[in-house]
MOPAC internal coordinates of N, CA, C and O (Angstrom, degrees):
PM7 1SCF
backbone

  N    0.0000 0     0.00 0     0.00 0    0    0    0
  C    1.4660 1     0.00 0     0.00 0    1    0    0
  C    1.4966 1   110.34 1     0.00 0    2    1    0
  O    1.2310 1   120.58 1   -46.33 1    3    2    1
  N    1.3218 1   116.49 1   133.67 1    3    2    1
  C    1.5064 1   122.13 1   178.42 1    5    3    2
  C    1.5353 1   109.41 1   -77.97 1    6    5    3
  O    1.2310 1   120.10 1   -47.19 1    7    6    5
  N    1.2779 1   117.41 1   132.81 1    7    6    5
  C    1.4757 1   123.93 1  -177.86 1    9    7    6
  C    1.4760 1   115.62 1   -95.74 1   10    9    7
  O    1.2310 1   118.33 1   169.81 1   11   10    9
  N    1.3521 1   120.79 1   -10.19 1   11   10    9
  C    1.3921 1   118.06 1  -177.97 1   13   11   10
  C    1.5703 1   109.85 1   102.11 1   14   13   11
  O    1.2310 1   120.09 1   -12.39 1   15   14   13
  N    1.2770 1   117.43 1   167.61 1   15   14   13
  C    1.5324 1   118.07 1  -171.90 1   17   15   14
  C    1.5442 1   107.53 1   -74.70 1   18   17   15
  O    1.2310 1   122.30 1   -18.90 1   19   18   17
  N    1.3459 1   113.20 1   161.10 1   19   18   17
  C    1.4071 1   114.81 1   177.05 1   21   19   18
  C    1.4923 1   118.63 1   -66.17 1   22   21   19
  O    1.2310 1   116.56 1   -32.96 1   23   22   21
  N    1.2138 1   124.13 1   147.04 1   23   22   21
  C    1.4401 1   123.46 1  -178.60 1   25   23   22
  C    1.5051 1   111.91 1    88.48 1   26   25   23
  O    1.2310 1   118.05 1   170.48 1   27   26   25
  N    1.2892 1   121.32 1    -9.52 1   27   26   25
  C    1.4303 1   120.97 1  -177.21 1   29   27   26
  C    1.5220 1   114.94 1   -64.06 1   30   29   27
  O    1.2310 1   122.19 1   144.83 1   31   30   29
  N    1.3398 1   113.41 1   -35.17 1   31   30   29
  C    1.4689 1   116.74 1   175.44 1   33   31   30
  C    1.4326 1   113.00 1   -64.49 1   34   33   31
  O    1.2310 1   120.66 1   133.84 1   35   34   33
  N    1.2706 1   116.35 1   -46.16 1   35   34   33
  C    1.5056 1   123.02 1   179.87 1   37   35   34
  C    1.5530 1   109.70 1   -59.91 1   38   37   35
  O    1.2310 1   120.18 1   137.43 1   39   38   37
  N    1.2814 1   117.27 1   -42.57 1   39   38   37
  C    1.4974 1   122.25 1   173.97 1   41   39   38
  C    1.4890 1   114.01 1   -60.60 1   42   41   39
  O    1.2310 1   120.42 1   137.63 1   43   42   41
  N    1.2710 1   116.81 1   -42.37 1   43   42   41
  C    1.4641 1   117.70 1   176.61 1   45   43   42
  C    1.4584 1   115.40 1   -71.19 1   46   45   43
  O    1.2310 1   120.04 1   146.76 1   47   46   45
  N    1.3234 1   117.52 1   -33.24 1   47   46   45
  C    1.4536 1   122.79 1   169.95 1   49   47   46
  C    1.4987 1   116.08 1   -62.82 1   50   49   47
  O    1.2310 1   120.55 1   142.53 1   51   50   49
  N    1.2775 1   116.55 1   -37.47 1   51   50   49
  C    1.5436 1   119.17 1   174.33 1   53   51   50
  C    1.5002 1   111.03 1   -69.26 1   54   53   51
  O    1.2310 1   121.33 1   139.06 1   55   54   53
  N    1.3670 1   115.06 1   -40.94 1   55   54   53
  C    1.4665 1   115.27 1   172.58 1   57   55   54
  C    1.4853 1   117.29 1   -58.39 1   58   57   55
  O    1.2310 1   120.10 1   139.57 1   59   58   57
  N    1.3396 1   117.42 1   -40.43 1   59   58   57
  C    1.4478 1   123.36 1   174.09 1   61   59   58
  C    1.4797 1   113.86 1   -61.88 1   62   61   59
  O    1.2310 1   120.60 1   137.78 1   63   62   61
  N    1.3680 1   116.46 1   -42.22 1   63   62   61
  C    1.4212 1   122.76 1   177.26 1   65   63   62
  C    1.5247 1   110.63 1   -67.29 1   66   65   63
  O    1.2310 1   119.04 1   142.75 1   67   66   65
  N    1.2518 1   119.44 1   -37.25 1   67   66   65
  C    1.3737 1   122.32 1   173.55 1   69   67   66
  C    1.5414 1   116.15 1   -60.72 1   70   69   67
  O    1.2310 1   121.29 1   140.56 1   71   70   69
  N    1.3211 1   115.14 1   -39.44 1   71   70   69
  C    1.4400 1   121.71 1   172.71 1   73   71   70
  C    1.4745 1   116.84 1   -58.04 1   74   73   71
  O    1.2310 1   122.86 1   141.88 1   75   74   73
  N    1.3525 1   112.13 1   -38.12 1   75   74   73
  C    1.3927 1   119.95 1  -176.07 1   77   75   74
  C    1.5234 1   112.56 1   -79.35 1   78   77   75
  O    1.2310 1   121.67 1   155.46 1   79   78   77
  N    1.2750 1   114.42 1   -24.54 1   79   78   77
  C    1.4703 1   123.71 1   177.07 1   81   79   78
  C    1.4762 1   113.94 1  -104.08 1   82   81   79
  O    1.2310 1   120.95 1  -139.91 1   83   82   81
  N    1.2781 1   115.78 1    40.09 1   83   82   81
  C    1.4601 1   126.66 1  -176.10 1   85   83   82
  C    1.5282 1   103.85 1   -51.14 1   86   85   83
  O    1.2310 1   122.42 1   -38.00 1   87   86   85
  N    1.3054 1   112.97 1   142.00 1   87   86   85
  C    1.4456 1   122.57 1  -173.15 1   89   87   86
  C    1.6785 1   103.00 1  -118.92 1   90   89   87
  O    1.2310 1   121.32 1   -37.53 1   91   90   89
  N    1.3012 1   115.09 1   142.47 1   91   90   89
  C    1.3744 1   121.88 1   173.43 1   93   91   90
  C    1.5346 1   110.47 1   -88.24 1   94   93   91
  O    1.2310 1   119.01 1   -65.01 1   95   94   93
  N    1.2264 1   119.49 1   114.99 1   95   94   93
  C    1.5194 1   122.50 1  -173.32 1   97   95   94
  C    1.5135 1   109.39 1  -115.45 1   98   97   95
  O    1.2310 1   118.33 1   -59.06 1   99   98   97
  N    1.2267 1   120.80 1   120.94 1   99   98   97
  C    1.3807 1   125.03 1  -177.68 1  101   99   98
  C    1.6078 1   110.21 1   -83.22 1  102  101   99
  O    1.2310 1   120.93 1   -58.61 1  103  102  101
  N    1.2787 1   115.82 1   121.39 1  103  102  101
  C    1.4018 1   120.81 1  -174.83 1  105  103  102
  C    1.5925 1   111.87 1  -103.90 1  106  105  103
  O    1.2310 1   120.37 1    -6.56 1  107  106  105
  N    1.3106 1   116.90 1   173.44 1  107  106  105
  C    1.4254 1   119.72 1   178.28 1  109  107  106
  C    1.5300 1   111.85 1   -57.03 1  110  109  107
  O    1.2310 1   121.34 1   -36.66 1  111  110  109
  N    1.3231 1   115.03 1   143.34 1  111  110  109
  C    1.4979 1   117.08 1  -178.04 1  113  111  110
  C    1.5239 1   114.08 1    81.78 1  114  113  111
  O    1.2310 1   120.68 1  -172.44 1  115  114  113
  N    1.2969 1   116.30 1     7.56 1  115  114  113
  C    1.5471 1   120.46 1   177.79 1  117  115  114
  C    1.5485 1   109.14 1    73.84 1  118  117  115
  O    1.2310 1   115.68 1  -163.30 1  119  118  117
  N    1.3240 1   125.81 1    16.70 1  119  118  117
  C    1.3547 1   126.17 1   172.47 1  121  119  118
  C    1.5194 1   110.25 1   -80.22 1  122  121  119
  O    1.2310 1   120.63 1   -24.79 1  123  122  121
  N    1.3155 1   116.39 1   155.21 1  123  122  121
  C    1.4940 1   116.57 1  -172.51 1  125  123  122
  C    1.6821 1   103.44 1  -123.96 1  126  125  123
  O    1.2310 1   123.30 1   -52.32 1  127  126  125
  N    1.3944 1   111.28 1   127.68 1  127  126  125
  C    1.3526 1   117.51 1   177.35 1  129  127  126
  C    1.5918 1   108.17 1   -87.38 1  130  129  127
  O    1.2310 1   120.91 1   -52.46 1  131  130  129
  N    1.2242 1   115.86 1   127.54 1  131  130  129
  C    1.4771 1   120.21 1  -178.58 1  133  131  130
  C    1.5654 1   106.81 1  -135.16 1  134  133  131
  O    1.2310 1   120.71 1   -74.56 1  135  134  133
  N    1.3087 1   116.25 1   105.44 1  135  134  133
  C    1.4336 1   118.51 1  -177.09 1  137  135  134
  C    1.6453 1   102.89 1    65.58 1  138  137  135
  O    1.2310 1   118.17 1    51.03 1  139  138  137
  N    1.1892 1   121.09 1  -128.97 1  139  138  137
  C    1.5060 1   127.70 1  -177.83 1  141  139  138
  C    1.5302 1   108.66 1   -94.95 1  142  141  139
  O    1.2310 1   118.94 1   177.63 1  143  142  141
  N    1.3112 1   119.62 1    -2.37 1  143  142  141
  C    1.4112 1   121.98 1  -171.65 1  145  143  142
  C    1.6234 1   110.37 1   -96.76 1  146  145  143
  O    1.2310 1   119.71 1   -33.27 1  147  146  145
  N    1.2862 1   118.16 1   146.73 1  147  146  145
  C    1.4885 1   124.69 1   174.02 1  149  147  146
  C    1.5637 1   107.32 1  -115.63 1  150  149  147
  O    1.2310 1   120.92 1   -69.93 1  151  150  149
  N    1.2927 1   115.84 1   110.07 1  151  150  149
  C    1.4519 1   121.49 1  -170.56 1  153  151  150
  C    1.5478 1   109.94 1  -124.78 1  154  153  151
  O    1.2310 1   121.26 1   -11.84 1  155  154  153
  N    1.2879 1   115.20 1   168.16 1  155  154  153
  C    1.4796 1   119.69 1   171.77 1  157  155  154
  C    1.4808 1   108.60 1   -94.41 1  158  157  155
  O    1.2310 1   120.39 1   -19.35 1  159  158  157
  N    1.3242 1   116.85 1   160.65 1  159  158  157
  C    1.5481 1   119.31 1  -175.46 1  161  159  158
  C    1.5786 1   106.73 1   -61.69 1  162  161  159
  O    1.2310 1   123.45 1   146.33 1  163  162  161
  N    1.3066 1   110.99 1   -33.67 1  163  162  161
  C    1.5974 1   116.72 1  -175.97 1  165  163  162
  C    1.5515 1   103.26 1   -62.37 1  166  165  163
  O    1.2310 1   118.94 1   134.06 1  167  166  165
  N    1.3406 1   119.63 1   -45.94 1  167  166  165
  C    1.4755 1   124.70 1  -178.85 1  169  167  166
  C    1.5372 1   111.16 1   -59.77 1  170  169  167
  O    1.2310 1   122.25 1   136.59 1  171  170  169
  N    1.3321 1   113.30 1   -43.41 1  171  170  169
  C    1.4869 1   116.88 1  -176.75 1  173  171  170
  C    1.5919 1   108.38 1   -69.26 1  174  173  171
  O    1.2310 1   120.15 1   141.85 1  175  174  173
  N    1.3145 1   117.33 1   -38.15 1  175  174  173
  C    1.4558 1   121.48 1  -179.27 1  177  175  174
  C    1.6194 1   105.97 1   -60.62 1  178  177  175
  O    1.2310 1   120.82 1   134.69 1  179  178  177
  N    1.2872 1   116.03 1   -45.31 1  179  178  177
  C    1.5430 1   124.54 1  -176.03 1  181  179  178
  C    1.5078 1   107.36 1   -62.34 1  182  181  179
  O    1.2310 1   120.34 1   137.99 1  183  182  181
  N    1.3787 1   116.95 1   -42.01 1  183  182  181
  C    1.4970 1   121.90 1   178.10 1  185  183  182
  C    1.4924 1   108.74 1   -59.93 1  186  185  183
  O    1.2310 1   122.09 1   130.86 1  187  186  185
  N    1.3944 1   113.61 1   -49.14 1  187  186  185
  C    1.4939 1   117.06 1  -173.81 1  189  187  186
  C    1.5186 1   110.69 1   -67.72 1  190  189  187
  O    1.2310 1   120.93 1   149.20 1  191  190  189
  N    1.3720 1   115.83 1   -30.80 1  191  190  189
  C    1.4911 1   114.19 1   177.20 1  193  191  190
  C    1.5067 1   109.19 1   -72.50 1  194  193  191
  O    1.2310 1   118.50 1   139.23 1  195  194  193
  N    1.3565 1   120.45 1   -40.77 1  195  194  193
  C    1.4179 1   124.87 1  -179.93 1  197  195  194
  C    1.5022 1   116.98 1   -55.69 1  198  197  195
  O    1.2310 1   125.52 1   136.79 1  199  198  197
  N    1.4408 1   106.99 1   -43.21 1  199  198  197
  C    1.5279 1   115.97 1  -171.91 1  201  199  198
  C    1.5374 1   109.68 1   -94.53 1  202  201  199
  O    1.2310 1   118.82 1   157.89 1  203  202  201
  N    1.2667 1   119.85 1   -22.11 1  203  202  201
  C    1.3522 1   124.15 1  -178.06 1  205  203  202
  C    1.6589 1   116.19 1    76.21 1  206  205  203
  O    1.2310 1   124.10 1  -163.32 1  207  206  205
  N    1.3690 1   109.74 1    16.68 1  207  206  205
  C    1.4310 1   119.64 1  -179.13 1  209  207  206
  C    1.4869 1   109.56 1  -135.21 1  210  209  207
  O    1.2310 1   121.48 1   -21.04 1  211  210  209
  N    1.4068 1   114.78 1   158.96 1  211  210  209
  C    1.3586 1   118.03 1   179.78 1  213  211  210
  C    1.6021 1   105.35 1   -72.58 1  214  213  211
  O    1.2310 1   121.81 1   -35.71 1  215  214  213
  N    1.3206 1   114.15 1   144.29 1  215  214  213
  C    1.4949 1   121.72 1  -174.60 1  217  215  214
  C    1.4837 1   112.23 1   -51.70 1  218  217  215
  O    1.2310 1   120.80 1   139.51 1  219  218  217
  N    1.4600 1   116.08 1   -40.49 1  219  218  217
  C    1.5181 1   124.25 1  -178.19 1  221  219  218
  C    1.4370 1   107.41 1   -58.82 1  222  221  219
  O    1.2310 1   116.92 1   155.25 1  223  222  221
  N    1.3297 1   123.47 1   -24.75 1  223  222  221
  C    1.4686 1   122.01 1  -169.71 1  225  223  222
  C    1.4998 1   112.34 1   -93.72 1  226  225  223
  O    1.2310 1   119.75 1   167.97 1  227  226  225
  N    1.3767 1   118.09 1   -12.03 1  227  226  225
  C    1.4834 1   121.75 1  -179.77 1  229  227  226
  C    1.4942 1   112.97 1   -72.57 1  230  229  227
  O    1.2310 1   121.09 1   -37.62 1  231  230  229
  N    1.2746 1   115.52 1   142.38 1  231  230  229
  C    1.4881 1   118.65 1   170.64 1  233  231  230
  C    1.4487 1   108.03 1   -75.16 1  234  233  231
  O    1.2310 1   122.72 1   -15.26 1  235  234  233
  N    1.4432 1   112.39 1   164.74 1  235  234  233
  C    1.5048 1   113.33 1   178.35 1  237  235  234
  C    1.4645 1   111.83 1   -57.27 1  238  237  235
  O    1.2310 1   116.95 1   145.32 1  239  238  237
  N    1.3456 1   123.40 1   -34.68 1  239  238  237
  C    1.4741 1   124.66 1   178.62 1  241  239  238
  C    1.4944 1   109.09 1   -64.74 1  242  241  239
  O    1.2310 1   119.19 1   127.46 1  243  242  241
  N    1.2377 1   119.15 1   -52.54 1  243  242  241
  C    1.4329 1   121.67 1  -179.83 1  245  243  242
  C    1.6251 1   114.85 1   -55.72 1  246  245  243
  O    1.2310 1   124.61 1   139.15 1  247  246  245
  N    1.3516 1   108.75 1   -40.85 1  247  246  245
  C    1.4912 1   113.97 1   179.66 1  249  247  246
  C    1.5941 1   108.65 1   -65.70 1  250  249  247
  O    1.2310 1   121.49 1   135.32 1  251  250  249
  N    1.3753 1   114.76 1   -44.68 1  251  250  249
  C    1.4577 1   118.62 1  -179.67 1  253  251  250
  C    1.4994 1   110.60 1   -61.80 1  254  253  251
  O    1.2310 1   121.64 1   139.03 1  255  254  253
  N    1.2891 1   114.47 1   -40.97 1  255  254  253
  C    1.5307 1   116.24 1  -176.02 1  257  255  254
  C    1.5452 1   110.81 1   -74.92 1  258  257  255
  O    1.2310 1   116.86 1   148.97 1  259  258  257
  N    1.3159 1   123.58 1   -31.03 1  259  258  257
  C    1.3421 1   126.47 1   173.47 1  261  259  258
  C    1.7005 1   107.70 1   -65.22 1  262  261  259
  O    1.2310 1   122.10 1   129.41 1  263  262  261
  N    1.2850 1   113.59 1   -50.59 1  263  262  261
  C    1.4378 1   118.37 1   178.00 1  265  263  262
  C    1.5365 1   110.80 1   -52.31 1  266  265  263
  O    1.2310 1   120.54 1   133.71 1  267  266  265
  N    1.4297 1   116.57 1   -46.29 1  267  266  265
  C    1.2872 1   116.81 1   179.49 1  269  267  266
  C    1.4846 1   120.52 1   -67.71 1  270  269  267
  O    1.2310 1   121.34 1   146.64 1  271  270  269
  N    1.3345 1   115.03 1   -33.36 1  271  270  269
  C    1.4445 1   128.59 1   177.23 1  273  271  270
  C    1.5984 1   109.50 1   -61.15 1  274  273  271
  O    1.2310 1   124.02 1   134.96 1  275  274  273
  N    1.3174 1   109.90 1   -45.04 1  275  274  273
  C    1.4645 1   119.28 1   177.89 1  277  275  274
  C    1.4590 1   119.07 1   -90.38 1  278  277  275
  O    1.2310 1   121.18 1  -175.84 1  279  278  277
  N    1.3009 1   115.35 1     4.16 1  279  278  277
  C    1.5352 1   124.11 1   174.46 1  281  279  278
  C    1.5850 1   106.48 1    61.41 1  282  281  279
  O    1.2310 1   119.84 1  -141.09 1  283  282  281
  N    1.3152 1   117.90 1    38.91 1  283  282  281
  C    1.4365 1   121.30 1   179.11 1  285  283  282
  C    1.5131 1   109.53 1   -91.00 1  286  285  283
  O    1.2310 1   120.92 1   -51.01 1  287  286  285
  N    1.2598 1   115.85 1   128.99 1  287  286  285
  C    1.4839 1   118.80 1   176.09 1  289  287  286
  C    1.5178 1   113.29 1  -106.41 1  290  289  287
  O    1.2310 1   119.66 1   -76.08 1  291  290  289
  N    1.2817 1   118.25 1   103.92 1  291  290  289
  C    1.5537 1   118.54 1  -179.32 1  293  291  290
  C    1.5218 1   111.96 1   -70.55 1  294  293  291
  O    1.2310 1   121.28 1   -29.95 1  295  294  293
  N    1.3141 1   115.16 1   150.05 1  295  294  293
  C    1.4583 1   115.47 1  -179.68 1  297  295  294
  C    1.5877 1   105.57 1   -91.10 1  298  297  295
  O    1.2310 1   120.85 1   -27.64 1  299  298  297
  N    1.2955 1   115.98 1   152.36 1  299  298  297
  C    1.4365 1   126.00 1   177.52 1  301  299  298
  C    1.4795 1   106.99 1   -71.30 1  302  301  299
  O    1.2310 1   122.25 1   -48.09 1  303  302  301
  N    1.3465 1   113.30 1   131.91 1  303  302  301
  C    1.4706 1   123.38 1   175.17 1  305  303  302
  C    1.5247 1   113.68 1   -77.08 1  306  305  303
  O    1.2310 1   120.75 1   -44.00 1  307  306  305
  N    1.3012 1   116.17 1   136.00 1  307  306  305
  C    1.3678 1   121.86 1   174.66 1  309  307  306
  C    1.6171 1   115.17 1   -76.48 1  310  309  307
  O    1.2310 1   117.87 1   -20.01 1  311  310  309
  N    1.2307 1   121.67 1   159.99 1  311  310  309
  C    1.4910 1   119.04 1  -175.72 1  313  311  310
  C    1.5103 1   110.30 1   -59.69 1  314  313  311
  O    1.2310 1   121.55 1   147.83 1  315  314  313
  N    1.4067 1   114.65 1   -32.17 1  315  314  313
  C    1.5700 1   114.52 1   179.10 1  317  315  314
  C    1.4370 1   110.91 1   -67.44 1  318  317  315
  O    1.2310 1   120.75 1   140.53 1  319  318  317
  N    1.3404 1   116.17 1   -39.47 1  319  318  317
  C    1.5803 1   119.28 1   177.32 1  321  319  318
  C    1.5015 1   111.25 1   -64.08 1  322  321  319
  O    1.2310 1   120.94 1   137.30 1  323  322  321
  N    1.4517 1   115.81 1   -42.70 1  323  322  321
  C    1.4423 1   115.19 1   179.38 1  325  323  322
  C    1.5883 1   112.09 1   -61.49 1  326  325  323
  O    1.2310 1   122.73 1   144.01 1  327  326  325
  N    1.3565 1   112.38 1   -35.99 1  327  326  325
  C    1.4490 1   118.23 1   177.94 1  329  327  326
  C    1.5834 1   110.96 1   -61.02 1  330  329  327
  O    1.2310 1   121.66 1   134.95 1  331  330  329
  N    1.2828 1   114.43 1   -45.05 1  331  330  329
  C    1.4757 1   122.12 1  -176.48 1  333  331  330
  C    1.6009 1   106.44 1   -65.89 1  334  333  331
  O    1.2310 1   118.57 1   137.30 1  335  334  333
  N    1.3464 1   120.33 1   -42.70 1  335  334  333
  C    1.4216 1   121.21 1   175.00 1  337  335  334
  C    1.5509 1   110.76 1   -63.04 1  338  337  335
  O    1.2310 1   118.60 1   131.72 1  339  338  337
  N    1.2904 1   120.27 1   -48.28 1  339  338  337
  C    1.3886 1   123.15 1   177.82 1  341  339  338
  C    1.5937 1   114.50 1   -59.32 1  342  341  339
  O    1.2310 1   121.73 1   141.70 1  343  342  341
  N    1.3028 1   114.30 1   -38.30 1  343  342  341
  C    1.6046 1   118.55 1   170.02 1  345  343  342
  C    1.4995 1   112.06 1   -60.47 1  346  345  343
  O    1.2310 1   119.94 1   141.02 1  347  346  345
  N    1.2733 1   117.71 1   -38.98 1  347  346  345
  C    1.4818 1   121.51 1   177.10 1  349  347  346
  C    1.3761 1   111.62 1   -66.85 1  350  349  347
  O    1.2310 1   118.88 1   134.19 1  351  350  349
  N    1.3106 1   119.74 1   -45.81 1  351  350  349
  C    1.4032 1   121.38 1  -178.06 1  353  351  350
  C    1.6548 1   111.03 1   -69.11 1  354  353  351
  O    1.2310 1   121.85 1   139.25 1  355  354  353
  N    1.3203 1   114.06 1   -40.75 1  355  354  353
  C    1.4739 1   114.95 1   170.65 1  357  355  354
  C    1.5500 1   114.04 1   -55.94 1  358  357  355
  O    1.2310 1   122.24 1   135.23 1  359  358  357
  N    1.2639 1   113.32 1   -44.77 1  359  358  357
  C    1.4557 1   118.71 1   173.49 1  361  359  358
  C    1.4963 1   115.74 1   -52.82 1  362  361  359
  O    1.2310 1   124.16 1   132.92 1  363  362  361
  N    1.2857 1   109.62 1   -47.08 1  363  362  361
  C    1.4876 1   117.06 1   177.93 1  365  363  362
  C    1.5151 1   114.11 1   -59.40 1  366  365  363
  O    1.2310 1   123.42 1   134.32 1  367  366  365
  N    1.4016 1   111.05 1   -45.68 1  367  366  365
  C    1.5423 1   120.58 1   177.33 1  369  367  366
  C    1.5590 1   109.02 1   -58.77 1  370  369  367
  O    1.2310 1   120.26 1   140.56 1  371  370  369
  N    1.2348 1   117.10 1   -39.44 1  371  370  369
  C    1.4492 1   123.03 1  -179.56 1  373  371  370
  C    1.5737 1   112.23 1   -62.06 1  374  373  371
  O    1.2310 1   119.56 1   143.02 1  375  374  373
  N    1.3000 1   118.44 1   -36.98 1  375  374  373
  C    1.4087 1   125.04 1   177.65 1  377  375  374
  C    1.4356 1   111.63 1   -78.01 1  378  377  375
  O    1.2310 1   115.68 1   157.40 1  379  378  377
  N    1.2196 1   125.80 1   -22.60 1  379  378  377
  C    1.5603 1   128.79 1   176.39 1  381  379  378
  C    1.4496 1   110.67 1   -78.99 1  382  381  379
  O    1.2310 1   120.10 1   180.00 1  383  382  381

């Protein structure tokens, strides 16, 4: 059975670590990128109040559930915004 290319497991592990160390990135217009969601600071505050945790510490499932419970509709991020978030995550990885 074929296992995939070398380094694939390491790449997947880095992605999982990145998800756990979510970073709050401020985007143009004051919106906040959190995971794959684009939210207002008011929405992030409501999520943190609902969950009792900083938004950066929430798993994707917890964040999605809190958004659903609070009827918060996150906006779709543009390619440019995703690149900005990835750059911030890469910068954080370089510091670690």
